[in-house]
N, C-alpha and C positions, 0 to 999 in steps of 0.2 A: 177430460179436456182435449180439444182438438189440437193436432200437432201441425207444425209448419208445413210438413210434406203434403198435407191435404189441400193446400192453397193453390197448387199449380195446375195449369191447363195441360201441359205436355208431360210426357214420361220423363222424370228427372234422372232415371237410371240408364237412358239410352246412350249408345256410344257416340262420342263427339271427338273428331280428330283435333289434335292439339296444335299442330304446326302447319302453316300454309307454306307450300313450296311452289314457286311459280313454274318450275320445270318438272313438276310431278307428272308421271306418265301412267301410273296404275289406274286402270279404268274405273274400278270400284271406288277408289278414293276420290277420283275426280267427280264421279257421279254424286257421291255423298257430299262433297264440298259445295257443289252447285245447288243441290237440293236443300242444303241447310243454309245457303246464303240468304241473308236478310237484306233486302233492297229497300232502304228508307226512301221517303219522298225526295229528300235532298239528293240522294245518290241516283235515283231515277232521272232526275232533272239533268245531272251531269252526263249520264249515258246518252240521253236524247240529244243534247247539244253536240256531243262528239260524233255520234252516229249519223246525224243529219249532215254534218260537214263531210264525213266520209262518203256518204251516199251521193252528195252533189259533185264530188271531185271529178268523176269521169266526164260529166257534161260541162263542167266549168273547171278546166285544168288550173291547178293552183300549186304554188310552192309552199303554202302554209300547211305543212304536213306533220308538225311537231306537237305532241301532247305531253304536258308536264303534270304529273299527278303527285301531289304533296300531302302531307299530313303528319301529325305528331306520331311518336313511336307507339304503335298499337292502334292506329286509327282505321286500319283495314285497307290501306292503299295498295298493298300487294294483292289482296283478293280482288280489288277493283280492277287493277291492271291485268291480272291473269284472266279474269272472266271476260274482260274486253277482248283480249287476244283470242281466247277460246271461242267466244260467240261469233266474232267477225270471221275467224278461220273456219268456224263450224266443224270443229274437229270431231271425228267419230269417237264415241265413248261407248264401247260395247255395241249394243244394237241400236243405240240412240245417237243423236247429234247434240253437240254442246248448245247450239242456239235454241233448240227445242226445250232442253232442260232449263236453260236460263229464262226463256220466255214465261215458263210456268211460275217463276219466282217474282215476276213483276206485275204490277197492276195498271201501269200506264199503257193504254192501247196504242198510243203514238209510238212508244218505244218498241212494242211488238211488231208493228207494221214496218217501221224503218229497218229493223233487224232482218225481217223476212225478205224485204226487198234487196238488201245487201247480199244475203246468202244466195238469192236467185240470180241476181244480175252482176254482182261483183265478186266472183269466187276469189278467195284470198288465201295466200300461203303465209303462215305465221311462224316466226321464230321467237320463242319465249325463253328467257334465261335470267338468272340472278348474277349480276356482274361481280358480286362479292364472294361467290362460292363455286361458280362453274369451273369444271376441270379443264376447260379450254383456256383458262386464264393462267398464264405461266408466271408472270412477275407483276409486282405492284406498280412498276413504271411502264407497263405495256399500255399502248394507246387503245382507246375504245374502237377506233377504226379497224385495227388488226383483230381484236377480239370478235367484233361483229362479223367480219369477213370470214374468219375461220369457222364460226358457228353457222353462218349462212352456207358456206361450202358443204359442211357436214350435213346440213338439212336437205341439200339437193343430191347427196350421195357422193360428193367429191371427197378427196382426202383433206384432212384438216391442216396438214403441213403445206405451207404455201408453195414450196418447190415441187412437191409431188402433185399438188392440185394444178399448178401451171402445166406440168407435163400432161396430165389428164385432159385439161382444157385444150391444149394444143393438138393432142392426138385426136380428140373428139372433133375438133374443127376440121381436121384433115380426113375424118372418117376412118381412122385407124385404131381407135381405142379398143374396139372389139378384138382386133388382131393381137394387140398388146396383151389383153386379158387372157386370150387363148394361149399365146406363147408362154405367158407366165404360168398358167395352169399346167402346161405340158412340161415345163422345166422344173417346177418346184412341187407339183402335185397338190396344190392348194389354190383357193380362190383369191385373186388380187383384192377384191372388195373387203375381205376379212384381214388379209395380211398387211395392208398398207398402213394400218395403225401402229405397227411395230417399227418405229422409225430407226432403231438401231440396225435393223436388217433391210427395211423396205427400200431405202435409197440405193444401197449397193445392189440389191436384187433387181430393182428396176433398171439400174444401169447395165447389169448383165443381160437382161432381156432385150434392151435396146441394142446391145452388141450383137445379139443373135439375129435381130430383125434387120439391122442396118450395119453390117460389119465394116463397110467402107466409111461411114460417118463416125462410127464408134469402134475404132480398131481393136481396143482392148476392153475387157469387161468393166473396168472402172472409169472409162473415158467420160461418160456423162456425169458420174458422181463427182469427178474432180473438176470438170470444165463447166458445169452448169452455172448459169448466172443466178446470183442470190435473188430470189423473188422478194419484192417489197410491195407495200400497199399504201396508198394515200386516199383521202376522202373522195377525190375526183375519180380515180380509177375504181374505187369501191362502188360508187354509184353507177358507173358505166358497166361494170361487171354484173351488177344486179340485173340491169336491163338485158344484157346479152345472155346471161345464164338462165334467167327466168323464161326468156323466149325459147331457149333450148329445152328445158326440162319441166317448166310449168307454164306453157303457152296459154295466154288469155287470162292469167291470174294477176291479181294485185299482190302487194307484199306489205306485211306489217311486222316490225320488230317491237317486242315488249321487253324492256330491259329494267329489271328491278334493282334498286339501290344505286342508281346512277349518281344521285346527289352526294352520297358518301364517297363514291369513287372519284369524282372530279373536284370535290370540295378542297379549297385552298391550294389547288394546283392549276395555275393559269394555263399551262400547256395542254392539260387534259380538257380544260374548259374550252379552249380554242379548237381543239380537235372535235369536241362535241358540236360546236357551232358549225364547223366545216362539214361534218357529216350531214347535219340537218339541211344545210344550204345546198349541198350537192345532190342529196336525195330529192329535194324540191325541184332543182334545175333539171335533172335527168328523168325523174319519174313523173313530174307534172301531175301530182295527185294520185299516182298509182302505187307509190312506195311511201309508207308512213313509219313513224317511230313514236312509241309511247314509253316514257321513262318515269320512274318513281323517285321520290326524294323526301326526306323528313322536313326539309326546308323549302319554302317557296322559292321560285326562281329569282325573284327580285332580291330576296335576302341572301341567296347564295352569291349572286353577282355583286351585290353591294358589299359583301364581306371581303372582297378581294381588294388589295391595295392597287392593283393594276387598273388603269383607266383606258385601255386600248378601245378603239371604236368597235373592234370585232366583238368584244365582250358585251358592249351595249347592244349590238345587233342581235346577240343571242336571245334577248328578250323578245325580239320580233319573230324569231324562228319558232317560238312556241306560242302561237296565238290561242291555242286551247289549253287553258290552265285550270286544273281541278284541285281544290284544297278541301280535304275531308276534315271536318270539325270534331272536337272531342265529344260533342253531344251525340254524334252518331253511334259511338260505341256503347254508351249508356242505353240507347234505344235498342241496339242489336242485342245486347246482353239481356235486356228486359224481355224482348220478344223470343229469343232463342231458349232461354233457360227459366226466366223468372215470370213468365206470362201467367197471370192469375185468372181463375174462374170468377163468375159473377158473384157468387156467395163470398169468396175471399175478398173481393174489392169492397164489399159492404162491411165486412168484419174489420178489415184493416183501416178503412176510412173512419169508422167510429172510434177505433182504438187511438188513432192519431188525434181526432177532435177532442177526445176526453183528456189527453195528457200533453197537448201540444206545447204549451208554454214551458213547463218544467223539463220536458223531454228535449225541446230544441236548445235550451240553455245548457243542459248537461252534455250534449253532443256537439256543441259549437267548437269549431277548429279555426284557429287564426293562422294566416299564411301571408306570404308576400304577393300572392296572386289571389284572384277572386275564385273561390270554390263554389260549386253548385249549391244553390239555396235549397233548404229542406222545406218542400211544399207538400201539401196533402197528396197530389197526384204522383209526384216523384217518389214519395214514401211508399205508396201503394205499388207502383210499377217495379221498384227495385228491392222491396222488402224480401228477405231479412237484411240485405245490404242497405247502406245509407248512401245518398247521392255522392257525398264527398269521397266515400270509400272507393268508388270506381276509379276516380282520378288518382287516388293514392296508390291503388293496386297497379295501375298502368305504369306509374313512375317507379314503383318498387321493382316490377318485373324488368323494366328498362334498365334500372340500375344493376340488377342481378346479372344482366347480359355482359356488363362491362367489367365485372370482377373476375379474378382468376378462379378456375375450378367450376364455372357455371356449366350446367348440363346443356347438351346441344338442344334439348327441348325447351329451354327457356328462351322465349322471344316475346316481343311486345305486341305481336299481332293479336287481333281481337279473338282469334282462336284460343290463345293462352288465357286471356281474361275470362272468356266464356267457360273454358275448361276449369279454371279456378272457381268460378261461381258455382259450377256443378259439383265440384269436389267438396266445397264448403257445405253443400247440402247432404251429400251422400257418403263422404269418406268416413270410414269407421272410427277414426280417431276424433272426429268433430261431430259429424252426423247432426247438423242443425235441423234437418228435416224431421227428426223424431222428437224435437224439443217443443215445449208449449208455445203457442202463438203469443207473440210479445217479446220473446227473446231475440237478441240481435247478434249479428256477426261481429266478433271482436277482432282487432288487428293481431292479437297474439295467436288467434286461430289461423289466420293467413300465414303467419310464421311457421306454424306446424306443417302446413302444406308445402311450403317452399324451402323447408329446413335443409333439404338435401343440396340446395344450391348455395347455401351460406358457407363461407369459409370454415374449414374444420376447426380451427383454433377458436373461432367465435362460438361455434356450436358447443364445443367442449366447455367453454366458460359458462355459457348459459345453462347447460345441463348440470353443472356443478353448483349452481346457485343455492339450492336447498341445503347443501352442506356448508357453504361459505356464509350464507345469511339465513340461518335456521329460524323458523318461527315467525317470519315476516310475511304477512299476507300480501299477495300480488307482486312480490319481489321478482319472481321469474317472469311473470306476465309483463311487468314493466320493462324488463330487460329485452324481451322479445319485441315489444313495440319500439323501443329505442333503436334496436338493431335495424328494423325495417324502415323507420323514419329517416335513418341516415342516408337512405337512397332517395329521399324526397327533399331536395335542397330548399324548396320553397316553403315547407311547413316547419314551423318552429318547434323544436323538441323541448317544450316546456312542460311543467307539471300539469297545467290545465289541458293542453292538447293530448298528453298521454292518457289522462283520465277520460277524456272524451273518446279516445280510441278504444278504451276498455269498458265503456258503458255497457252493462249486461243486458238491459231490457228496456222496453218503452216505459214500463211502470217502475223501474228500479231507481234507487237513490244514487246520487253522484258519488264517484269513487275518489274524489280529489284528496281527501284527508289521508286515505290509505295509500294513495300513490305518492304523496309527499313523504310519508314515513318510509316507504320502500326506497325512494330515491336517496334519502339520507343514509339508510343502511347500506345500500349498494355503493354509494360514493365512499363511505368510510371503509368498506371492504375492498376498495379499488377495483370493483367490477365495472363501474362506469366512471366517466370523468366529464367535467364540464368543458366544453370547447366552443368554437364558433358555431352558432346555430343552436346551441343547447347541449343537452346530455348526449353522450355517445359511448359505445362499447369500445374499449381500447384494443388496439392490435397488439401482437406480441412485442413489437418494437416499442409501442406506447407503454405496455406493462413494464418492460425493462426500464424504460425512462422514468416511469412513475416510482418504481422501487428505488432507483438511485436517488430520485428527488426526495422521497420520503425519508431516506437515510440521512439527509442533511439536517443537522441540528442548529437551532438558533443560539445566540449568545447575547450577553448584555451589550457587548460592543456592536454587534450587528443591529440590535434593537435601537441603540443610540444613533447609529448611522442613519437608519431609516427614519427615525423620528426627526432628526436634524434635517434630512433632505426634504421630508414632507412639510415640515414647518417653514423651511426656506421657500417652498412653493407658495405658501400663503403670502409671502413677502415679494412675490413676483407678479406685478410690480409692487414696489414698497408702498405701504400705506402713506398717504400724503395729505397734509392739511395746510392751507394757505392762511398764515397768521396776518390779521389786519388786512386781508385781501391784497397783500403786496408780495409776499415771498412764500413759496411752498417749502414746508419743512417735512423731511422724510423720517420715518420710523426706522431705527436700527433694530437688529435682532440678535439676542444672545441666548444660546441653548446649551445647557450643560457646561457653562463657563466659557464656551467658545463663541467668538463673535462671528456670526454667519452673514450678517449684512450691516454695513456701516450706515449710520443715520444721524440725524440731529438730536434725536432723543432715543435712548436705548430701552427696548422692551426685553427684560430678562425673564425668559419663559422657562419654568421649571416643571418637570414631569414627575408626579408622584406615582408610586407603584400600586397603591390601594387607598381606600378611604382613610384609614388611620394615618398613613404617611402623609396624605393630603392635608389633614387637619394640622399635623405638626409643621409641615412646610409652609402652610398658609400663615400660621402664627409667626414663624421665623421671617417670612417675606414682609409681613406688616412692620416688624421691627427694623429690618434692613432698609425698607423704603424710607424710614425716617432718617437713617444715617446717610444713605446714598440718595440725596434729595433730587438728583437729576435723572433718576432711573425709575421706570415703571416695572413692577414685579407682577408676574402672571403665573398662577399655579393651575395646572391641568392634571387630571387623574386618568391613568390607564384603565381600560376595561377589558373584559374577556375577549370582546370582538377585536379590539385593537391588538391585543397580544396574538390572536390567531392570524390576523392579517400581516402583522410584523413577521411572523414565522413563514407564512406562505410567500410573501414578497421576497424575503431573504432566500428561500428555496428556489424560487423562479429566477432570481437574479444570479444565483450561483450556477444554475443549469445553463442559463444564457451565456454567462461568462466562460464557463468551462468548454462550451461547444461553439463559441462565437468566432473562433479563429478559422472556421471553415468546416462545415458538415461534410462527412465522408460518404453518405448515402442519401438517396432521395427521401427515405423515411426520416432520417435524422434532420434533413433540411426542413421537412414539413413540421416535425416536432419542434424544432427550434423556432419556426415562425409562430406556431401555436403557443409555445411557452412565452414568447414575447408578448403575445396577446393576453395570456394569463397574467403575466407580470403587470401589464397595464391595468387589467381588471382589479388585481389586488392592490396596486398602488392607488387606483381611484377609490377603492373601498376604504383603504387606510386613510386617505385624505378626508373622506366623508366622516369616518368615525373620530379622527383627531379634531376635525372641525367642530363636531358636536362636543367633544371633551373640552376644547378651549372655550367654547361659548358657555359651557356649564361650569367653567372654572372661576377662580377668584383673582381679581386684579387690585393691587395696592399701589398708592402713590402718596408719599410723605405721611404714611400711617392711615390714610383714608381709603375706604373701600370704593373702588371704581369698577366693580365687576360688570361684565357685559349685560346689556338689557335685551332689546329685541333685535339686535343686529343679525343679519342673515349669514355672515361669515366672519372669520377672524380679522381680516383686513378692515372691514367696516367697523368692527368693534374697536380696533386699534385707532381708527380715525376719530371715533367718538371720544376716546380717552384723550387723544392729542388735543382735540378741541377744548377740553376742560383744563388740561395741565400745561399746555405750551405757554400761556401767558405767565404762569408762575415760574417756569424754567427759564424762559427768555424774557425776564422782566425789564430788560433794557433794550429790547428790540425796537420799541416804539421810537427811540431817539434817532434811529436811522431808517424808519419805515417809510418807504416810498416805492412807487412802481418802477420797475427796471427801465422802462422806456423814458421816464422822467429823469432818472439818474444818468442814463447814457446821453441824453440831450444836454443836461447840465455839464457833463464832462467835455463835450464838444465845444460848448460856448466858452467855458473857462480856458480852454486851450487857445482860443482865438481872440477873446474880448480884449480891447485895449484898456478898458476900465471896468469897474464893478457896477456901473449903472445899468439898469435894465436887465439884470440877471433873471433867469426863470424863477417861478414861484417856489420851486422845491428848495431853493437856498433859504428862503424865509421859513418855510414849513419845517425844515430840519434845524433851524436856528444856527445857520452857518455864518450869517452876516448880521451886522447891526449898523445903525447910523450914528456916527460920532463926529460932532462939530460940523454937521452938514455933509460929511463924507461917508461913503459905504466902506466899511472895513470888516475883516473876518473876525469872528469871535473865537479866537484860538485858546482863550482861557476858559472855555465852556464846552461841555460835552455836546457833540461827539468829537470835535477837533482836539480838545484837551486830552481825550483818551488815546487818540492816535499818537499825538506828540509825546505823551508820557511813556508809551511803549517804546518809541524810538530813542528817547533819552535814556530809558532804563537799559536798553541793549548797548548804547554807546558807553554807559558807565562801566560795563564789563569789557569794554574794548572790542565789541562785536558790532558789525553793521546790522541794520534792521532791513532785511530784504522784503520785497512786497509779498513773497510767499509767507513769511512769518506773520505779517500783518493780516493777511487773508485768514490764516489758521487761527490766530489769536482772537480775532473779532468775529470769526465764524462760529466759535464755540459759545456755550452758555456763559454768562447771562446775556450775551449780545445777540449772536445769530445774524450779524449784519451781512447784507448782500455784498458780493465781491465788487460790484460796480459802485456801491456806496463807499467801500474802503478806498477804492481808487480816487473817487471824488474828494474824499476827506484829505488824502495824502497830497493831491494836487492843490487843494485849497491852502494847505499848510505851506507848500512850496511857493505858491503865489503870495502868501502872506509874509514870506521871508523868514519863516520859522525853521525851515529845514532845507537841506541840500540833498540832491539825488546824484547817483552815479550809475552809469550803465555803459558796459563795454569799455571800461577804462576811461570814460569821459564824464567829467563833472557837468551837472545840470543845475543851474541856479535861476534860469529864466523859464517860466511856465509856458510861454508862448513860442518857445524855440522849436525847431524841427526835431531836435533830440528829445525834447519833452514829449512831443506828439508821438514819436516812435515808442518811447518808453511807457506811456500811459494808455495808448489805444490798443496795443498788442498785448494779449493776455500773458503769454509766456515771457515777453520782455518785461512787463510790469513785475511779474513774480521774481525775475532775476535782478531787477533794479534794487540798489541798496540806498538806504536813507540814513542821515545823521543830522543832529541838531545843527543849525547855523549859528556859529559863535564867532566872537572875535578872539584873537590870540593874546592872552595875558600870561603872566608868569606861572600861574597855576597850570594852564594848558601845556606850557613848555616843560614844566617839572613833571607833569603827568606823562608827556611823551618820552622824556628821558628815562623815567622808571619803566615804561612799557618797552622801550628799546632794550634795557638791560634784561628784562624778562624774556624778550623774544630772541635776542641775539647773543645774550650772555656776556655782553661788554658794557662798560660804564662810560658815559659821556662826562668828561671832566668839567666842561664849562657850559652853564645853562643859559645860552643865548639863542634867540630864534634862528639865527643863521647857522650856527654850529650844529645845533640839534637837528635842523632840517637836512643839512648836508650829510650828517652821519646816518640819518635814516635812509636817505636816498642811496648812499653808498652801500649800506648793508643790503638794501632791497636789490640793488644791481647785482651784488655778489650771489644772492640766493635765487634770483629770478631765473637764471639760466637752467639751474637744476630742476626747478619747478616746471619750467616750460618743456624741458627735455622729457621729464616723466609724463607730463600732460600729453605730449606728442605721442609717446609710446602707448599710453592708455587709449588715446584716440585711434591710433593706427590699428591697434588690435581689438578695438571696440570692447575694452574692459571696463568694469564698473568703477565707481569712485571718482569719475571725472568732474562731476558737477561742482563739488566744494572747492576743488583745486582751481577750476575755471573761474569761479567767483573770486577767490583770493588772488588769482593772477590778474584779474581786472583791477582789483584794488591796488596791487603792486604797480601795475602800469600807470594808474592815475597818480600814485604817490611819486613815482619816478619822474613824471612829467609836470607835476603841479608846482604852484608857487610855494614859497617857504611857509606862508600861513596855512595854505591848504594841505601841505605835506604833514604838518603837525596835527591839524584837525582831523584829516582823513586817517592818519596813523592811530590817533587816539580812538577813533571809532571802529577800527578794524584790526588792531594789532593781534587780538586773540585769534581771529580767523586766519590771519597770515601765519602766525606761529604754528597753528595746527596743520596748515597746508604744507609748510616747510618740513615739519616733522613727518607728515604723511608721505611726502615726496621722497624724503630721505629713506624711510623704511622700504618703500616700493623700489627705489633705485638700488638698495642694498641687496634685495633678494631676487628681483626680477631681471635676471641677466639674459643674454642672447640665447641661452639654452632653454630657459623657462618659457619663452614666448612660443616656440614650436610645440612644446609640451602642452601648453594651454590650448593651442589651436587643435592639436590632436584630441584633447579631451572634449572640446566642443564638437568636433567632427564625430566622435564616438556617440555623443549625446544626440546629435542631429540625424545621423544616418544609420548607426548600428543599433542603438538602444530601441528605437521604434520597432525594428524588426525582431529584436531579441525579446521584447516584452510580450509579443504576440505568440511566442513559442509555448508549446505545451510543456508541462512538468518543469517549469523554471523553478530553481531552488528558492526557498524562502530567504536564504542569505542574500540572493541577488535581486529579489523582487523590488525592494525599495531603493536600490542603488542609483537608479536613474534620477529619482527625485532628489536624493541627497547630493548627487553631483551637480544637478541644476541649481540647487540652493547655494552650494559652495561657489559656483562660478558667477552667481549673481550678487554675492556679497561685496560691499565696498572693501572689506578686509580680506578679500580672496587671497592676497599675497601671503597671509599668515597660514593658509591651508594648502600650500602648493603640494606638500607631500601627500596629503589625503586625496587631493584632486588627481594626482598622478596615479596613486594606488587604486582608486576606484575606477578610473578610466581604463587602467590596465586589466582590472578584473572583468570589466565589460568586454574589452577587446579580446581577452583570452577565451571567455565563454563563447563569444561570437565566432572566433576562429575555430574553436573546438567543434562547434556545430557545423560551421562552414566546411571544415575539413572532412567531417563525417559525411556530409551531403556530397562533397566532391568525390570522396572515396566510393560512395555508393554509385554515383554516376559512372565513374571510370570502371569500376568492377562490372557493372551491368553491361557496358558496351564492350569491354574485353571479353566477357563471357559470350556476348552476342556474336562477336567476330569469330570466336572459337566454334560456336554452334554452326555458324554459317560455313566456315571452312571445313567442317566435318561432314557436310552434306555430300551425298554421292555425286551430285552434279558438279561440285566445285572444281575438281581437277580438269573438267572439260573446258573450263574458261581459260582464256589467255591471260597473262599477267596484267595487261592493260584493262581487260574486262573486269578482272578481280579488283583492281584498284578503283575502277569506276563504281562498282557495286558496293564495295566495303568502305569507300571513302567517307560517307556521312557517319558511319559507325566509328571509324578510326579517329575522325576529328574529335568526337565526343569522348573517346577513350584517352585523349591527350589531356593531361592535367592543366595545361595552359590555355585550353580553348574556351573562349567566350564565357569566362567565369564572372557571373554577375552576383545575384543575391542567393541566399540559402533557398528561398522559394523557387527561384529559377532553376537551380541545380536539381532540386527534387523533382520538378516538373519534367526536366530533361531525362532523369532516370526513369520516371513513370512512362515516358514516351518511347522507351527503348524497344519494347516488344513490337509496337507498331512500326518502328523503323526497320526492325529485323524482318518483319513480314513483307514490308515494301521491298527490301533488298532481295528476299527470296523470290518475290514475284518478278522483279527485274531480271534476276538470273534466269528464270524460266523463259521470259520473253526473249532474252539473248540466245538461249540455246534452241528453243523451239521455233522461234520466228512466228510466221503466220499460222503454224499448226497449233499454237497455244491459244486456248479459249478460256476466258475468265467468266465464271458464273457468280454474280453478286447475290448471294443468298439473302441478304438483307432486303433486296427489292421484293422478294416474295412475301415478306412480312410487314410491308409498309402500312397496311391498314389494320394490323393487329390480328390476333387470333382470339376468338371469343368462344368457340365451340370445338369439340373433337372433330366434328364434320369439316369445319373450316381447316383444321390442322391436316386432316387427310387430303383435302383438296390441295392445300399448299404443298405438302410433301409430294403429291402426285405431279404437281406442276414442276417442281424441282427435278423429279425423276425424268419427266418427259423432256425437259430442256437438256439435261445432261445426256440422256439417251440420244437425242437428236444430234448433239455435238459429237458424240462418240461415233455415231453412224456416219458423220461427215468427216471422220478421220482425225478429229481433234483430240488433243490432250487437254483435259479439263482441270483447271485450278479453281478452287472455291474460295471466295472471300466474303466477309460479311458486308462490306461497303466498298465504294470506289477507292 
């Protein structure tokens, strides 16, 4: 059988350079890169457009000299820019020239002609560099102007140091540079051109030579070194210097800068972006088409500018500074890879075409990958061009390599340039561990094979975990391959890490069967073994931090109480909003919810939901529920059964919740913060899944009402099933609702009319519909002896019989329950009807109401809270029975007997006793109000009754007292108890307890390792403080609040001690430094002042968290103090190097690390050479 290696046109074993470096100088490597460069039709078009503009510039001077080259990571933009600079500059490469080598790679004759014309008529000096790695770049905050100027100076043979370069430029202008170089050679025995790069010595040596040459101007050897003006550069001066110095050292030449990775350098930095804009503008103004700049970026210029918050006009103009904008598309790299490595011979194209045609449908389905972006389609021609790779794999490999660059430990050879992709494609064919080339035609490249090639760039802990899979998950086919694919797909954010996509990435051959079933088995085994985990985007390989997190999470055990908690919370979610059904289309009734005997939601009809552990328990509970439903006729019983899935989700949700709770007070590391975020997402997934499973369990359960089976039918969720049950049973539960059934708008209109109507003629229809009125002897009268009015009147009379008033709140509650369910507005209308009928009297705010059209009546009946506080009693005349009843109630209430039963004597006795008791009741009420303590409502209501009795007529005194004596007695007793224990010492104690609950407990409850003993104290204290009988628990309130205060104080003192200790030690460390005695006492006070303040126990003491943050900030303040000390002692001699500036763009490769360290060394060396004492800090 023929092998894959026989399909290719080119030698698949030839050497291919892996990494493109724009500043490469090795002639053989440059020659190889150009000779291997694939110039697609699209790329040739871009070159023609740019070169034609460059050719026309000398004849038509222009300031449009900027070229912006963009493309995704790995699109070949660096190669495009580098070859542009080499070809225009026509750099010598061995015995050849770059332009000649480049012309051989293109097929467009127009491109060849224009390039030849440029080389002949527009000789060009090119400076090509990578702004992310060049050794001339010292710090991350260095401006591009300075970077370009230094490299331009170096390219013309000047010193890279600006001060030395200024010296050379000035001497050269005076014609004295050669004399200086000769003097230097004579004095030091070496060439200035070589020595000027050693800044630590070059500045002082140059100064000494100037002293020799001009002793009058420079009287001592270090005169110039100390007196020289610091050279600086800006975009305008830079452009002028290019004109000046090119005329000196490259006369007749144009100039082009090629700057790689400019997009990354200026991204999100407005000042660097403005600097770039100024450079291009000034080059255009002073060069007039002779000085060009080409830059590369992963982002288009419009995207880069649009991503900035700043909207300055200069940034908008930046778009105009780059009229030539090239964007390389992803399709280019597929074509380049196909032509460089995978180009097929004629026989191969026929074989592969037939293979695709024979298996197209099944093959395409098995290799289909879903993603958030559109992946290349699998067509016949693409299959032939890229085989044994598939079209989507090129895109995946690009993103994988790009992702590898951003992780720690990546090799310096890992880059996203097309060289890397091409090299990978070649290695897949010929590497001995994979060797696709020797396999039968039809086999495919799998993503796990790509992993094998890039394994060295994967983090070592991940590699070790994947290597150990055969031992951790023995006997599971594809387990290790699946893990490898997951590992790589984690670098491809747009592709979902699902079982289907993983199976597609592992498809073995065009004719092979799909691996989905085996992949799912492997995923399950790997997840159980904690080798992988489900996260955002799908499966992933956990990091060591994730492993530790997962082990701690797995150690958390579930319990019956945690299960009950999650079940209750989930079922409560089904009742949000509560299921509602509108009975007779007039009033909505809500379903209540009881789970495990606990009422989770109040409602008009209770659903008692019981959870069975298994099928046997479910059968038993269902039988019991049917029986109970007959005894508790107003309750619906619902039995659901737990399944294995529910139990699993209960455990997982509990674990996630515990992890979130234990780490929710503030993650300490970035990893922990990310894990906490992911755990919260996992918690949402498990709770969502738990909801789904419990919903199914409820809909599969049994429902009973009054012994009848009302089990769910085809309802889609539990709430809808509950509504269907309510529709069937509400008429039975609220069988008297129809007596008051009316639309709320009609009831409210009737209420308004009744409060203003002079007579009962022409009342709204609702009065007749509810049978509130009738015609008697030609007059309209109220039917007070018929329901619903008779029911309201009966309730008021019943309460009066016990010596208690009937407040509106009581009427609302009594007739809102079954079997009535009457609307609140209906109850108000019925009470007003009885008042108007003269059957009852009302009292509000100590004022009697017997006229339904009075202002007082309107206030009492139209305001909801006022109606609930209004009390009602039957309207009666005073007879001997009422007087005797009042005398008996007087004895019960006040403990005294009235000797004579006459209306006047009894009334006066009652008023006198009320007056004696009222002061104490009012005093206690005032104390409760002033301190916002509970229990005021009942005392306020009784106080209103006492006020009305004290002011009322003799008849009303007796009738009101009969209707309210019980409430008055309780209020007097309540006030007496409060007055006895609530003295002036207790009020401040209660205030302190509430302050503890308000300010200290919320901070304390967030603390880690809070003892179980204290965990529930806050809720207990809150409950005690909210009770009407709080005064009976004063000792417990004080005890618990003291416990909370003591624990808070203990932790507070510990945090304060830590802060004080940290700053005391910092002061000691500061004072022990060798430089400290050199400071004057005033200077010492100034420097140590911020530290001494925080070492004082009385300074700025806020919360525990604030004290801890102050302690954590101690090291930073000590460093600041040391820096200030150096500044005082050294003055201008002190120089600070902010090391963090050199690392602003991050370090991805060892090469970049070397460049950065070299930049630090160069900067420090320069400062030492300038006589400075260098202090290093990480940031400003």
